[in-house]
TORVEX-838237 format. One record per residue (C-alpha): residue in one letter; x, y, z. Coordinates in Angstrom, 3 decimals, m for minus. Example, Ala and Ser with C-alpha at 12.3 -4.5 7.8 and 13.67 -1.06 7.14 Angstrom:
BEGIN
<'A'; <12.300; m4.500; 7.800>>
<'S'; <13.670; m1.060; 7.140>>
This chain:
BEGIN
<'X'; <m13.771; 68.096; 19.850>>
<'X'; <m9.923; 65.821; 20.341>>
<'X'; <m10.181; 62.352; 21.101>>
<'X'; <m6.554; 61.040; 21.779>>
<'X'; <m4.980; 58.128; 24.227>>
<'X'; <m2.338; 58.737; 26.605>>
<'X'; <m0.522; 56.328; 23.751>>
<'X'; <0.065; 58.878; 21.613>>
<'X'; <1.334; 62.076; 23.710>>
<'X'; <4.061; 62.034; 21.714>>
<'X'; <2.345; 62.862; 18.532>>
<'X'; <2.233; 66.088; 17.235>>
<'X'; <m1.258; 67.199; 16.039>>
<'X'; <m3.511; 70.381; 15.096>>
<'X'; <m6.502; 71.326; 13.748>>
<'X'; <m8.995; 73.948; 12.559>>
<'X'; <m12.690; 74.268; 12.705>>
<'X'; <m14.795; 76.789; 11.462>>
<'X'; <m14.397; 80.335; 13.268>>
<'X'; <m11.015; 79.591; 13.218>>
<'X'; <m9.799; 78.024; 16.259>>
<'X'; <m7.122; 75.856; 16.961>>
<'X'; <m5.405; 74.134; 19.226>>
<'X'; <m2.503; 71.664; 20.093>>
<'X'; <m1.264; 68.285; 22.357>>
<'X'; <m3.214; 65.944; 23.495>>
<'X'; <m6.702; 65.928; 25.586>>
<'X'; <m9.154; 63.664; 26.572>>
<'X'; <m12.585; 64.081; 26.829>>
<'X'; <m14.273; 61.774; 28.421>>
<'X'; <m17.081; 59.637; 26.503>>
<'X'; <m20.149; 60.367; 28.437>>
<'X'; <m19.744; 64.157; 27.647>>
<'X'; <m20.210; 63.346; 23.898>>
<'X'; <m23.859; 62.390; 22.697>>
<'X'; <m23.961; 59.150; 20.868>>
<'X'; <m24.733; 58.655; 17.597>>
<'X'; <m27.669; 56.339; 17.561>>
<'X'; <m29.386; 57.386; 21.002>>
<'X'; <m29.927; 55.925; 24.837>>
<'X'; <m31.585; 52.852; 23.391>>
<'X'; <m32.988; 49.426; 25.616>>
<'X'; <m32.210; 45.431; 24.351>>
<'X'; <m32.316; 45.382; 20.466>>
<'X'; <m31.505; 42.918; 18.382>>
<'X'; <m30.040; 43.081; 14.709>>
<'X'; <m29.775; 40.556; 12.154>>
<'X'; <m26.987; 39.227; 10.271>>
<'X'; <m28.028; 37.270; 6.781>>
<'X'; <m25.498; 33.825; 7.010>>
<'X'; <m26.160; 32.398; 3.369>>
<'X'; <m28.557; 35.003; 2.430>>
<'X'; <m26.251; 37.849; 2.009>>
<'X'; <m24.789; 36.849; m0.938>>
<'X'; <m25.205; 39.276; m4.224>>
<'X'; <m27.714; 37.390; m5.658>>
<'X'; <m29.999; 37.468; m2.567>>
<'X'; <m28.927; 40.322; m0.936>>
<'X'; <m31.810; 43.030; m2.560>>
<'X'; <m34.168; 40.700; m1.568>>
<'X'; <m33.383; 40.052; 1.981>>
<'X'; <m32.657; 43.880; 3.047>>
<'X'; <m36.758; 44.298; 1.651>>
<'X'; <m37.480; 41.630; 4.074>>
<'X'; <m35.918; 43.046; 6.790>>
<'X'; <m37.259; 46.670; 6.566>>
<'X'; <m40.847; 45.458; 5.634>>
<'X'; <m40.322; 43.365; 8.762>>
<'X'; <m39.234; 45.911; 10.871>>
<'X'; <m35.850; 44.766; 11.829>>
<'X'; <m33.639; 47.078; 13.565>>
<'X'; <m30.741; 46.729; 12.476>>
<'X'; <m28.512; 44.328; 9.144>>
<'X'; <m24.893; 43.759; 10.145>>
<'X'; <m22.268; 42.609; 7.995>>
<'X'; <m19.209; 40.737; 8.222>>
<'X'; <m16.462; 41.216; 6.466>>
<'X'; <m15.106; 38.054; 4.802>>
<'X'; <m13.092; 38.204; 1.835>>
<'X'; <m12.718; 34.541; 0.391>>
<'X'; <m17.015; 33.670; m0.276>>
<'X'; <m19.843; 35.419; m1.142>>
<'X'; <m20.709; 38.106; 0.612>>
<'X'; <m21.161; 41.254; 0.177>>
<'X'; <m18.741; 43.544; 0.714>>
<'X'; <m19.674; 45.350; 4.334>>
<'X'; <m19.139; 48.821; 3.385>>
<'X'; <m20.920; 48.361; m0.241>>
<'X'; <m23.732; 46.394; 1.387>>
<'X'; <m24.037; 48.831; 4.083>>
<'X'; <m24.146; 51.977; 1.140>>
<'X'; <m26.641; 49.090; m0.161>>
<'X'; <m28.857; 48.715; 2.456>>
<'X'; <m29.181; 51.688; 3.783>>
<'X'; <m30.431; 53.051; m0.075>>
<'X'; <m32.858; 50.772; m0.205>>
<'X'; <m34.882; 51.705; 3.166>>
<'X'; <m35.993; 54.341; 5.141>>
<'X'; <m35.754; 52.761; 8.496>>
<'X'; <m33.397; 49.953; 8.638>>
<'X'; <m29.550; 50.634; 10.482>>
<'X'; <m26.514; 49.226; 8.699>>
<'X'; <m23.579; 47.959; 10.692>>
<'X'; <m20.053; 46.330; 9.803>>
<'X'; <m19.857; 43.235; 12.149>>
<'X'; <m17.115; 43.053; 12.104>>
<'X'; <m14.693; 45.194; 9.510>>
<'X'; <m10.797; 45.247; 9.988>>
<'X'; <m9.074; 48.261; 10.422>>
<'X'; <m5.238; 48.527; 10.452>>
<'X'; <m4.291; 47.417; 6.965>>
<'X'; <m6.773; 49.887; 6.064>>
<'X'; <m6.009; 54.150; 5.924>>
<'X'; <m8.395; 56.184; 8.310>>
<'X'; <m8.917; 58.751; 6.104>>
<'X'; <m9.890; 56.887; 3.928>>
<'X'; <m12.511; 54.843; 6.192>>
<'X'; <m13.911; 58.398; 7.688>>
<'X'; <m14.590; 59.417; 4.448>>
<'X'; <m16.548; 56.468; 3.445>>
<'X'; <m17.999; 56.420; 6.711>>
<'X'; <m19.263; 60.222; 7.230>>
<'X'; <m20.496; 59.828; 3.148>>
<'X'; <m23.142; 57.044; 4.779>>
<'X'; <m23.755; 59.140; 7.649>>
<'X'; <m24.811; 62.393; 6.077>>
<'X'; <m27.118; 59.702; 3.694>>
<'X'; <m28.200; 57.978; 6.384>>
<'X'; <m28.358; 59.916; 9.365>>
<'X'; <m28.593; 57.815; 12.342>>
<'X'; <m28.471; 54.343; 10.565>>
<'X'; <m24.738; 53.434; 10.599>>
<'X'; <m23.071; 51.256; 13.320>>
<'X'; <m19.230; 50.577; 12.780>>
<'X'; <m17.814; 48.364; 13.767>>
<'X'; <m14.284; 47.001; 13.339>>
<'X'; <m11.820; 44.204; 14.308>>
<'X'; <m7.977; 43.688; 14.606>>
<'X'; <m7.657; 41.247; 12.315>>
<'X'; <m9.603; 39.061; 9.802>>
<'X'; <m10.800; 35.739; 11.741>>
<'X'; <m10.009; 33.482; 8.850>>
<'X'; <m6.252; 33.077; 8.987>>
<'X'; <m5.610; 33.027; 5.214>>
<'X'; <m7.219; 36.500; 4.444>>
<'X'; <m4.842; 38.259; 6.612>>
<'X'; <m2.266; 38.767; 4.227>>
<'X'; <m5.174; 40.905; 2.589>>
<'X'; <m4.587; 43.921; 5.461>>
<'X'; <m1.289; 44.237; 5.742>>
<'X'; <0.480; 46.271; 8.651>>
<'X'; <4.460; 46.295; 10.008>>
<'X'; <5.411; 42.698; 11.587>>
<'X'; <4.525; 42.962; 15.485>>
<'X'; <3.012; 46.222; 15.175>>
<'X'; <m0.917; 45.362; 14.145>>
<'X'; <m2.237; 46.140; 18.174>>
<'X'; <m0.023; 49.666; 18.257>>
<'X'; <m1.608; 50.568; 14.475>>
<'X'; <m4.747; 49.713; 15.460>>
<'X'; <m4.671; 52.220; 18.370>>
<'X'; <m3.322; 54.860; 15.838>>
<'X'; <m5.963; 54.445; 13.671>>
<'X'; <m8.663; 54.699; 15.936>>
<'X'; <m7.485; 57.626; 16.861>>
<'X'; <m6.812; 59.581; 13.815>>
<'X'; <m10.362; 58.025; 12.361>>
<'X'; <m12.336; 59.413; 15.765>>
<'X'; <m9.948; 63.083; 14.662>>
<'X'; <m11.696; 63.065; 11.122>>
<'X'; <m15.066; 62.332; 12.026>>
<'X'; <m15.073; 64.716; 14.564>>
<'X'; <m13.010; 67.648; 12.788>>
<'X'; <m13.405; 69.773; 9.746>>
<'X'; <m9.551; 69.463; 9.157>>
<'X'; <m6.754; 67.044; 10.989>>
<'X'; <m3.165; 67.728; 11.107>>
<'X'; <m1.318; 64.321; 12.539>>
<'X'; <1.378; 62.863; 12.866>>
<'X'; <1.543; 59.806; 14.326>>
<'X'; <4.219; 56.466; 14.405>>
<'X'; <2.325; 54.531; 11.330>>
<'X'; <0.259; 58.165; 9.823>>
<'X'; <1.293; 61.468; 8.840>>
<'X'; <m1.579; 63.689; 6.988>>
<'X'; <m1.837; 67.731; 6.474>>
<'X'; <m4.660; 69.490; 6.795>>
<'X'; <m7.332; 66.553; 6.191>>
<'X'; <m10.741; 66.333; 5.764>>
<'X'; <m13.522; 64.237; 5.246>>
<'X'; <m15.824; 66.947; 3.786>>
<'X'; <m18.617; 67.489; 5.846>>
<'X'; <m19.413; 65.914; 9.596>>
<'X'; <m21.545; 63.817; 10.139>>
<'X'; <m24.721; 65.153; 11.933>>
<'X'; <m24.372; 63.971; 15.175>>
<'X'; <m21.168; 62.176; 16.267>>
<'X'; <m20.622; 58.375; 15.059>>
<'X'; <m19.733; 55.686; 17.725>>
<'X'; <m16.949; 53.831; 17.275>>
<'X'; <m17.439; 49.934; 18.408>>
<'X'; <m14.864; 47.176; 18.362>>
<'X'; <m14.787; 43.674; 18.585>>
<'X'; <m12.234; 41.213; 20.061>>
<'X'; <m12.386; 38.949; 23.054>>
<'X'; <m8.464; 39.177; 24.397>>
<'X'; <m7.435; 40.957; 27.365>>
<'X'; <m5.293; 43.584; 25.254>>
<'X'; <m8.541; 43.875; 23.223>>
<'X'; <m11.410; 44.320; 25.900>>
<'X'; <m9.187; 46.961; 27.173>>
<'X'; <m8.649; 48.736; 23.760>>
<'X'; <m12.475; 49.144; 23.598>>
<'X'; <m12.126; 50.962; 27.178>>
<'X'; <m9.512; 53.063; 26.223>>
<'X'; <m10.404; 54.225; 22.795>>
<'X'; <m14.017; 52.677; 21.937>>
<'X'; <m17.610; 53.432; 22.680>>
<'X'; <m19.102; 49.742; 22.735>>
<'X'; <m18.477; 46.239; 22.195>>
<'X'; <m19.672; 43.880; 19.843>>
<'X'; <m18.278; 40.121; 21.330>>
<'X'; <m18.513; 36.868; 19.958>>
<'X'; <m17.947; 32.773; 20.842>>
<'X'; <m18.409; 33.996; 24.354>>
<'X'; <m20.545; 32.317; 27.059>>
<'X'; <m23.061; 35.068; 28.945>>
<'X'; <m20.589; 34.804; 32.329>>
<'X'; <m17.359; 35.590; 30.312>>
<'X'; <m19.213; 38.373; 28.298>>
<'X'; <m19.911; 39.413; 31.909>>
<'X'; <m15.850; 39.775; 32.603>>
<'X'; <m15.673; 41.472; 29.334>>
<'X'; <m17.872; 43.754; 30.288>>
<'X'; <m16.121; 44.258; 33.638>>
<'X'; <m12.737; 44.420; 31.748>>
<'X'; <m13.649; 47.199; 29.533>>
<'X'; <m14.996; 49.227; 32.046>>
<'X'; <m12.189; 48.984; 34.466>>
<'X'; <m10.042; 50.270; 31.221>>
<'X'; <m12.098; 53.087; 31.109>>
<'X'; <m12.231; 54.212; 34.355>>
<'X'; <m8.395; 53.912; 34.100>>
<'X'; <m8.461; 56.239; 30.830>>
<'X'; <m10.845; 59.062; 32.753>>
<'X'; <m13.738; 57.815; 30.240>>
<'X'; <m16.735; 56.150; 30.193>>
<'X'; <m18.544; 53.532; 27.669>>
<'X'; <m22.156; 54.240; 28.227>>
<'X'; <m23.649; 51.291; 29.473>>
<'X'; <m26.267; 49.997; 26.946>>
<'X'; <m23.549; 50.071; 24.745>>
<'X'; <m22.614; 46.399; 24.878>>
<'X'; <m23.344; 43.759; 22.228>>
<'X'; <m22.959; 39.609; 21.160>>
<'X'; <m22.659; 37.955; 18.120>>
<'X'; <m25.409; 34.850; 18.702>>
<'X'; <m25.694; 32.016; 15.982>>
<'X'; <m29.289; 30.908; 16.224>>
<'X'; <m29.226; 26.553; 15.299>>
<'X'; <m32.046; 24.689; 14.338>>
<'X'; <m31.591; 20.785; 14.905>>
<'X'; <m28.281; 20.827; 15.987>>
<'X'; <m24.792; 22.872; 15.087>>
<'X'; <m23.827; 22.662; 11.338>>
<'X'; <m19.918; 20.771; 11.282>>
<'X'; <m18.417; 23.702; 10.110>>
<'X'; <m19.711; 26.023; 12.409>>
<'X'; <m18.902; 23.581; 15.504>>
<'X'; <m15.240; 23.075; 13.847>>
<'X'; <m15.333; 26.937; 13.249>>
<'X'; <m15.926; 27.352; 16.711>>
<'X'; <m13.301; 24.324; 18.349>>
<'X'; <m10.672; 26.701; 16.045>>
<'X'; <m10.966; 29.796; 18.205>>
<'X'; <m11.932; 28.017; 21.638>>
<'X'; <m10.680; 24.385; 21.954>>
<'X'; <m11.559; 24.559; 25.368>>
<'X'; <m15.390; 25.345; 25.038>>
<'X'; <m18.352; 23.323; 24.470>>
<'X'; <m20.032; 24.462; 21.131>>
<'X'; <m23.789; 24.103; 22.131>>
<'X'; <m23.451; 26.345; 25.010>>
<'X'; <m22.025; 29.374; 22.401>>
<'X'; <m25.079; 28.620; 19.833>>
<'X'; <m28.524; 29.145; 20.635>>
<'X'; <m30.861; 25.841; 19.719>>
<'X'; <m33.281; 27.424; 18.153>>
<'X'; <m35.728; 30.312; 19.142>>
<'X'; <m36.375; 28.817; 22.908>>
<'X'; <m32.527; 28.734; 23.110>>
<'X'; <m32.207; 32.292; 21.963>>
<'X'; <m34.478; 33.331; 24.340>>
<'X'; <m32.563; 31.825; 26.946>>
<'X'; <m29.087; 33.282; 26.107>>
<'X'; <m30.257; 36.775; 25.551>>
<'X'; <m32.127; 36.321; 28.966>>
<'X'; <m28.198; 35.414; 30.526>>
<'X'; <m26.353; 38.033; 28.442>>
<'X'; <m28.878; 40.759; 29.311>>
<'X'; <m28.213; 39.707; 32.736>>
<'X'; <m24.268; 40.159; 32.440>>
<'X'; <m25.293; 43.654; 31.363>>
<'X'; <m25.167; 43.156; 27.063>>
<'X'; <m27.701; 44.809; 26.214>>
<'X'; <m27.012; 44.613; 21.500>>
<'X'; <m27.706; 41.489; 19.848>>
<'X'; <m26.979; 40.600; 16.552>>
<'X'; <m28.485; 37.519; 15.718>>
<'X'; <m28.126; 34.664; 12.657>>
<'X'; <m28.879; 31.577; 10.907>>
<'X'; <m26.718; 29.232; 11.745>>
<'X'; <m28.199; 26.653; 9.724>>
<'X'; <m27.743; 26.516; 6.117>>
<'X'; <m31.210; 24.826; 5.187>>
<'X'; <m33.352; 27.380; 6.981>>
<'X'; <m34.671; 29.962; 4.453>>
<'X'; <m34.219; 33.535; 5.085>>
<'X'; <m38.075; 34.256; 5.239>>
<'X'; <m38.954; 30.966; 8.032>>
<'X'; <m36.146; 32.630; 9.982>>
<'X'; <m37.220; 36.170; 9.613>>
<'X'; <m40.842; 35.013; 11.067>>
<'X'; <m39.613; 32.996; 14.305>>
<'X'; <m37.259; 36.305; 14.716>>
<'X'; <m40.322; 38.224; 14.368>>
<'X'; <m42.921; 36.495; 16.591>>
<'X'; <m40.201; 34.810; 18.767>>
<'X'; <m37.020; 37.409; 19.140>>
<'X'; <m39.157; 40.790; 18.833>>
<'X'; <m40.576; 40.576; 21.891>>
<'X'; <m37.813; 40.923; 23.659>>
<'X'; <m37.041; 44.756; 22.338>>
<'X'; <m37.266; 47.572; 25.259>>
């Protein structure tokens, strides 16, 4: 199957599948014509570990999530810090569990070669079918880390678009030849294809990023938005998908939601103000479990159904957090 945006009509590509079939030139297959890797689901709520994502606590944390029946574990890409690398962490978590899904929330794609990323994802999907949830972003949230993902000056968005195109080709075709503006591969293969096609989700909240979701992705995981703003983002994504002649499935919209107990930590409030100087942090962070339930209900009304909840308060132990999560939020899943 070929998925190629109009942006790359000038790129020449061909591929061969088993049976020797060949095709060339751009084509666009609507997302609705492809079966997703996770299936048709309603409301699902996963967990990001916060401080418990460091190496010394990671194995115990993964076991706790699996025992509690948590839907999914989400690993952010934070290079300068103690958190486990998301691809390493996903591999470890999937190997240690049988039911827990694992997602990269959010990994940077521009600055990585998409063929290598495809190899990692295809390998993981073969080892843990239906439990791999990749989400990609444009650049690290921490400005100091952006030099670690180099791209040509002023071309990060264009590199992202082309990398996504090549990544999808690699995950849906046995061999790929691709000649683009930034990537050039001949008869490339990531090995056995995933048993089910992987859904590729994106983060981001800028208008260009939301339109990219509509044009090129299968889902969206937002952050630092109010329910009303998230609803507007869903509308922007759907409009871009319509314009591209495709569809993002209705239950493929989500949000990352920090939950604070006893007030928003100063570091988190400062981080929010850097990203959203016009916003009140108290509208973007859930105030305890009651606040989380209220926000999840509001986001659901706005068209979102996937949630990544993380503890925003460093003094909250993961055991206590998961106990509260299980009692207060898991019943909201459908």
